[in-house]
C-alpha positions in Angstrom: 129.8 147.0 51.2 133.1 149.0 51.4 133.8 147.2 54.8 133.0 143.8 53.9 135.1 144.0 50.7 138.1 145.5 52.4 138.1 142.6 55.1 138.6 140.0 52.3 142.2 138.3 52.1 142.0 138.8 48.3 140.7 140.6 45.4 138.1 139.4 42.9 137.2 141.3 39.9 133.6 141.8 41.4 134.9 143.1 44.9 137.1 145.5 43.1 134.4 147.0 40.9 132.2 147.3 43.9 134.7 149.1 45.9 135.1 151.6 43.0 131.5 152.0 42.1 131.1 153.0 45.9 133.5 155.8 45.7 132.1 159.4 45.4 132.1 160.9 41.6 135.9 161.6 41.6 137.2 163.0 38.1 140.6 162.4 36.8 141.2 164.2 33.4 141.8 160.9 31.5 139.7 158.0 31.1 141.1 154.6 31.4 140.0 153.8 34.8 141.7 150.3 34.7 142.0 149.5 38.3 144.6 146.6 38.9 145.4 146.0 42.4 148.7 144.1 43.2 148.2 141.8 45.9 150.0 138.8 47.6 148.1 135.2 47.5 147.8 133.2 50.7 151.2 131.7 51.0 153.0 133.6 48.7 156.1 135.1 50.0 157.0 137.1 46.8 156.8 140.7 46.5 153.5 140.4 45.1 151.5 139.5 41.9 148.8 141.4 40.4 145.1 140.8 40.0 143.9 142.9 36.9 140.2 143.4 35.9 139.0 141.7 33.1 139.2 144.4 30.2 137.8 144.6 26.9 140.0 142.9 24.3 140.6 145.7 21.5 140.9 143.1 18.8 137.3 142.3 19.4 135.9 145.6 18.1 134.7 145.4 14.8 135.2 148.2 12.1 138.7 148.9 13.4 141.7 149.4 11.4 143.4 146.0 10.8 146.1 144.6 8.8 149.3 146.0 7.1 147.6 148.5 4.9 146.4 150.6 8.0 148.7 151.6 10.6 149.6 154.6 12.6 153.3 155.6 12.7 155.4 158.2 14.5 158.1 160.1 12.7 160.4 163.1 13.9 159.5 166.1 12.1 161.8 168.8 13.7 163.6 169.9 17.2 162.0 171.5 19.9 164.0 173.4 22.5 167.0 171.9 23.7 167.2 168.1 23.1 163.5 167.8 23.0 162.1 165.9 19.8 158.8 167.0 18.5 156.7 164.3 16.8 153.6 164.3 15.0 151.5 161.3 14.5 151.1 160.6 10.8 148.6 158.0 9.6 148.9 156.0 6.4 145.7 155.0 4.6 146.6 152.6 1.7 143.1 150.9 1.4 142.0 151.1 5.0 138.7 152.7 3.9 137.3 149.5 2.4 138.7 147.5 5.4 136.7 149.6 8.1 133.7 151.2 6.0 134.2 154.8 7.0 135.4 157.9 5.5 139.0 158.7 5.5 138.7 162.0 4.1 140.6 163.7 6.9 143.7 161.7 6.5 144.1 162.6 2.8 143.8 166.3 3.3 147.0 168.0 2.1 146.6 171.4 4.1 144.5 173.0 6.5 141.9 174.2 4.0 141.3 170.7 2.7 141.0 169.7 6.3 138.2 172.0 7.0 136.7 171.1 3.8 136.5 167.6 4.8 134.6 168.6 7.9 131.8 170.4 6.0 131.6 167.3 3.6 131.0 164.8 6.6 128.1 167.3 7.6 126.5 167.4 4.3 126.9 163.4 3.9 125.0 163.4 7.4 128.1 161.8 9.2 128.8 164.6 11.4 126.2 167.0 13.2 126.7 170.7 12.8 127.4 171.1 16.2 130.6 168.5 16.4 131.6 170.1 13.1 131.5 173.6 14.6 133.7 172.4 17.5 136.1 170.5 15.4 136.8 173.9 13.4 137.0 175.8 16.6 139.4 173.3 17.8 141.6 173.3 14.6 142.0 177.2 14.8 142.8 177.0 18.6 145.4 174.3 18.0 146.9 175.8 15.1 147.5 179.2 16.8 149.0 177.4 19.8 151.6 175.3 17.9 152.5 178.3 15.9 153.3 180.2 19.1 156.0 177.4 19.6 158.3 178.8 16.7 158.8 175.3 15.8 160.0 175.2 11.9 157.9 172.0 11.6 155.0 173.3 13.1 152.6 173.6 10.1 153.3 169.7 9.3 152.6 168.9 13.0 149.4 170.8 12.9 148.0 169.1 9.8 149.2 165.5 10.7 148.1 165.7 14.4 144.7 167.4 13.6 144.2 165.2 10.7 144.5 162.0 12.7 142.4 163.6 15.7 139.6 164.3 13.2 139.9 160.8 11.8 139.4 159.2 15.3 136.5 161.7 16.3 134.8 160.5 13.0 135.4 157.1 13.5 133.8 157.0 17.1 130.7 159.2 15.8 129.9 156.4 13.4 131.0 153.6 15.5 130.8 154.5 19.3 133.4 153.0 21.7 131.8 152.3 25.2 134.0 152.4 27.7 133.8 149.8 30.7 134.6 150.4 34.3 138.0 149.1 33.8 140.0 150.3 30.5 143.0 148.8 28.9 144.7 151.4 27.0 144.4 150.7 23.2 148.1 150.6 21.6 147.2 148.4 18.4 146.5 148.5 15.8 146.2 152.1 16.2 148.1 153.4 19.2 146.0 155.8 21.1 148.4 156.2 23.7 151.2 157.7 21.5 148.4 159.7 19.6 147.5 161.8 22.7 151.2 162.1 23.8 152.2 163.5 20.1 149.0 165.8 20.0 149.9 167.6 23.1 153.7 167.6 22.8 153.9 170.5 20.6 151.9 172.6 23.2 154.6 172.4 26.0 157.2 175.1 26.2 159.9 172.8 27.7 162.1 175.9 28.3 159.9 177.1 31.1 158.7 173.6 32.3 159.9 171.8 35.5 159.6 168.7 37.5 160.2 168.8 41.3 161.9 166.3 43.1 162.8 163.9 40.2 164.4 161.3 42.8 161.2 160.6 44.1 160.0 159.7 40.7 162.9 157.1 40.3 162.0 155.8 43.8 158.3 155.3 43.0 159.4 153.8 39.7 161.4 151.1 41.6 158.6 150.3 44.1 156.5 149.9 41.3 158.8 147.3 39.7 158.7 145.3 43.0 155.1 145.0 42.9 154.1 147.9 45.3 151.0 149.8 44.9 151.1 153.7 44.6 148.4 156.4 44.9 149.0 159.9 43.9 146.7 162.5 45.6 146.8 165.4 43.0 145.0 168.5 42.1 143.7 168.4 38.6 143.7 171.4 36.0 143.0 170.2 32.3 141.4 167.4 30.4 145.1 166.8 29.0 146.6 166.1 32.6 147.4 162.5 32.0 149.3 163.2 28.7 151.0 166.4 30.1 152.3 164.3 33.0 153.4 161.5 30.8 155.3 163.9 28.6 157.1 165.4 31.7 158.2 162.0 32.6 159.0 160.2 29.3 162.6 161.1 29.1 163.4 159.7 32.6 160.6 157.5 34.0 158.7 156.1 30.7 157.9 152.8 32.5 156.3 154.8 35.5 154.5 157.3 33.1 152.8 154.4 30.9 151.7 152.5 34.1 149.8 155.0 35.5 145.9 154.6 35.8 143.5 157.6 36.0 140.2 157.8 37.7 138.2 159.5 35.4 134.7 161.2 35.4 131.9 161.0 32.8 133.0 163.9 30.4 136.1 162.4 29.3 134.3 159.0 28.4 131.5 160.6 26.7 132.6 163.7 25.0 133.2 162.8 21.2 136.3 165.2 21.4 137.7 163.6 24.3 137.1 160.0 23.9 139.9 159.1 21.6 142.7 160.8 23.8 141.1 158.7 26.8 141.2 155.4 24.7 144.9 155.6 25.1 145.0 155.5 28.9 145.3 152.5 31.4 147.7 151.3 33.8 149.5 149.3 36.3 149.5 149.7 40.1 150.0 153.3 40.0 146.7 155.1 40.4 146.2 159.0 39.9 143.4 160.6 41.6 142.2 164.1 42.1 140.3 164.1 45.4 138.8 167.6 44.8 136.4 165.9 42.3 136.9 168.2 39.4 139.3 170.8 37.9 140.6 173.7 39.6 139.0 176.8 38.6 140.0 180.6 39.1 138.7 182.7 41.7 136.0 184.6 40.2 136.9 188.1 42.0 140.7 187.7 41.7 141.2 185.6 38.5 143.8 183.6 40.3 144.2 179.9 40.1 144.4 177.8 43.2 144.0 174.1 43.6 140.5 173.0 44.9 140.5 171.5 48.4 140.6 167.5 48.7 137.6 165.6 49.7 138.3 163.6 52.6 136.0 160.9 51.9 137.7 160.1 48.6 140.9 159.9 50.1 139.9 157.9 52.8 138.3 155.3 50.4 141.3 155.3 48.5 143.6 154.8 51.5 141.6 151.9 52.8 141.7 150.1 49.3 145.3 150.5 49.3 145.7 149.3 53.2 143.5 146.2 52.1 145.4 145.4 48.9 147.5 142.7 50.5 151.0 144.2 49.6 153.1 147.2 50.5 151.4 150.3 49.5 152.3 154.2 49.3 150.7 157.6 49.0 152.3 160.8 47.7 151.0 164.4 47.2 151.3 165.5 43.6 151.2 169.0 42.4 150.3 170.0 38.8 150.6 173.4 37.2 149.3 173.3 33.7 146.2 175.1 33.4 147.2 177.7 30.4 147.7 174.6 28.1 143.9 173.9 28.0 141.9 175.9 30.5 138.6 174.6 31.6 135.4 176.9 31.5 135.6 179.4 34.5 132.5 177.7 35.6 131.5 174.1 35.8 129.4 173.3 33.0 126.9 170.3 33.3 126.4 169.9 29.6 128.7 167.8 27.2 130.4 169.8 24.6 132.5 172.6 26.4 134.5 175.0 24.3 138.2 174.4 24.3 141.1 176.9 24.3 144.5 176.0 23.8 147.9 177.7 24.2 151.5 176.9 24.2 153.0 177.4 27.7 155.3 175.9 30.2 154.0 173.6 32.7 155.1 171.9 36.1 155.0 168.5 37.9 156.3 168.0 41.6 155.9 165.1 43.8 156.1 165.5 47.8 157.4 162.7 50.0 155.0 159.7 50.8 152.6 160.4 53.4 151.7 158.1 56.3 148.1 158.0 57.6 149.0 156.7 61.0 151.6 159.1 61.8 149.6 162.0 60.6 146.4 161.1 62.6 148.2 160.0 65.7 146.5 162.5 68.0 143.1 162.1 66.4 140.3 161.4 68.6 138.0 159.6 66.2 137.8 158.3 62.6 136.1 161.4 61.2 138.5 163.6 62.5 141.5 161.6 61.2 139.8 161.6 57.7 140.0 165.3 57.8 143.4 165.8 59.3 144.9 163.4 56.7 143.1 165.0 53.9 144.3 168.5 54.8 147.6 167.3 55.5 147.9 165.9 51.7 146.5 169.1 50.5 148.8 171.3 52.5 151.8 169.4 51.2 150.5 169.6 47.5 150.0 173.3 48.0 153.6 173.9 49.0 154.8 172.1 45.7 152.1 173.9 43.6 153.5 177.5 44.9 157.0 176.3 44.1 156.1 175.6 40.5 154.2 178.7 40.4 157.2 180.7 41.4 159.2 178.9 38.6 156.8 179.4 35.9 154.9 182.8 36.4 157.3 184.3 39.0 160.0 183.9 36.3 162.5 182.1 39.1 163.0 179.2 36.9 165.3 176.6 38.8 166.0 179.4 41.4 162.5 178.8 42.8 163.7 175.5 44.3 163.8 175.3 48.0 164.5 172.8 51.0 161.3 171.0 50.2 161.3 171.2 46.0 164.3 170.6 43.9 163.5 171.6 40.4 165.1 170.0 37.2 164.4 170.0 33.6 166.0 166.6 32.7 164.8 167.2 28.8 167.6 169.9 28.3 
C-alpha cells in the first residue's frame, strides 16, 4: 500500500491517512498529528500549495465555552530571568457555567486549599473518579514545588491560575470526552489550548541555563517553510512536554516556525485525561516532528545516565519516502532535545495509562544539525535494507553530537563555552 500511494502524482486525504496509518507505532509527546503535505499540482510552477487533511471543526463541538461571557486570556504576571516574561493563563467565568453545563469550581478558587477542596467536591458529586482526583492532587503539589524553585515573585499567582485552568480543562474532558481524529487541528478558540500549554510549561524552564544550538538553521528552516517546502525533524524524545518546550525556546525568534510544527503522537497523549488538554492545542503546517525511536528516552538501569534511544530505520525510511513523493522540495534535519528533568518519564515503560508525573524547574536545550541527504549518505550501499540502516544511523549519530554539546552546557556547567565547530549555542531570550 505504501508503494502504491507513494507513486501517486498527487496526495488525497485518503492517501495521506493510509500512508501514515501504515507507519510503525511512533510516538511524539504531543498529540495533534495534523498531517498536511505541501505539493505542487500538475502544471503549477509555483513554490507549492498545501493539501490539508479535513480536520474536525472546533466550532462544532457541543458544550464548549462560547460567547463574550467565557474567554481565556493571558496576562503578564511578572518577569523571569533576563527579559523573559512569565505569563499565566487566567480564565474568566462570568456565567459560562450556565452555557456549558459543567462545574466551574476550579476557576473560582482563590488559593491552593480551595483548589484541592474543589477536587474533593467533584469526587463527592461523582464527576471525578478517586483515581483521577489523586493524580490531580499529586500534580498540583509537584507543579507548585517546581514553580516555587524558580524564585519568581509571582510564583503563587502563576501556580493558582495555571493549575485552576488545567483542572478545569481536565474536568471538562472527563465530563465530555474529546476524541482525536487521525489528523488534529490545534484548537485556538474560543479557548486557546496552544497558549494554555505554553503558559503552563513556561514557568518550569530555567532560561538562564537553557540553550539553542545553531539558531541560524532555525531561521533557514523557517524561510523554507514560508516558501512552501516540507520539513521533517528526526528527534530524540524525552518528555510528554516536548512540543511545548521546543516552542518555548523558539517563541522569541521563530514563533512562526514553532506554531507550524506538527507532532506525530502515540496513544498516551490522546487518551490520558491529564494529557489531552495539552495535546488539543497542537497541530501544524509542513513541519513534522517525529521521534523515530518510538518512545521517550530512558535512563540506563545500571548507571542512571540518560542517553537518547536508537532511531528505528523503518520509521525513518517511511517518513523519507513520504517526503520524497510529496511533489515539492523537502528537507530532513536531525534534532537534539535535552529536557528530561522538567518532566521525566517513568524509569521503565508503562503500558497502563495514568503514570505518575514528576515535575521540576530546570534548564533545557535544543539543537538542530545541518540537513541530511539520503542519496549522499547511502551512495555506497549495495541494497535498500543496508541504505535504510546507514541513513538511520547517520541521523542518530548527528543528533548525538548535538545532544552531547547540550549536556556539556547544562550538566557540565560550561554554558555557552560548550559551543564547538558543529554546534553554536545561544540564548536569544537574554
